[in-house]
C-alpha positions, -999 to +999 in steps of 0.1 A: -136-043+694-173-052+691-198-030+700-234-040+706-263-013+707-302-025+709-323-006+681-360+002+688-385-024+691-408-030+663-440-043+659-431-068+688-403-081+672-376-086+692-345-061+693-317-066+666-284-059+676-260-042+657-222-049+654-199-023+647-174-026+618-143-019+635-104-018+621-095-044+589-110-071+613-138-092+599-165-071+624-196-071+607-233-058+615-261-074+610-298-070+612-323-092+632-347-114+614-375-134+636-383-156+610-360-186+614-370-200+578-355-172+555-387-156+547-377-119+552-342-102+541-310-110+563-287-084+561-250-082+572-228-055+569-189-062+563-156-043+550-164-009+553-141+020+555-136+057+543-104+063+523-089+095+543-107+130+525-085+149+511-115+179+506-150+184+523-161+154+500-157+118+512-161+079+498-174+052+519-172+016+508-190-016+524-208-049+510-239-058+526-250-094+522-284-112+525-287-146+535-325-144+539-350-152+512-363-118+501-350-094+486-344-055+501-335-024+494-309-001+505-329+035+509-305+058+522-276+064+543-272+093+573-241+101+596-233+130+619-202+138+594-223+154+568-257+163+560-253+152+523-251+119+526-259+097+491-253+068+470-241+067+436-243+043+407-210+039+385-212+032+348-187+035+321-167+057+346-194+078+353-209+086+383-243+093+391-266+094+422-296+068+429-327+068+451-320+028+463-299-003+453-312-036+453-300-064+480-309-095+461-323-124+484-296-152+489-268-123+472-248-092+482-249-056+476-208-042+471-203-009+472-166-008+462-137+014+448-145+022+409-180+013+415-211+020+428-205+037+465-214+060+492-206+096+489-205+126+519-201+163+510-201+193+525-185+173+554-187+187+586-152+177+599-125+160+575-119+126+599-078+111+601-069+084+591-068+060+618-105+079+634-139+058+624-169+071+610-202+067+624-233+056+596-267+046+598-281+024+568-317+028+557-337+000+538-374-006+524-379-039+546-351-040+574-342-019+605-317+003+605-278-010+607-255+013+628-223+005+614-184+026+620-166+029+587-127+027+601-107+059+578-079+042+561-053+059+538-060+075+508-054+051+480-068+019+505-075-008+488-089-043+504-080-062+475-042-053+478-042-054+517 
């Protein structure tokens, strides 16, 4: 099921449509781009999910693809499920909170198991497998993108499914 919700109008640009990622489908969320030449970032979110939390912490994973000719930066993520949502870089098996992630022009940002990821601390409620968790991604240049992360089994790995 694809849900569409308009974002606020910004500087005379047409309203962006947000598509929510659901289940295992190939649904995605994207930002609009009024510049057909691709001179601005053109972001699309896909493959999002959250393994079922077993404590008051959880992780989230997704891919942001930029088909535009300009880079952007993921600067924060918000969610109703936690007031403490951060982004982490994983290097040499060590996790470290960062302020942002670059999204290169004609490239992608992969937030994946064993690598860079979203961290939800102090969960207000623990979602069950099969539910969805709403998040909003905030960028340096592009309008925010709302995404629904399906909650998967604890050991879910899209590479093996």
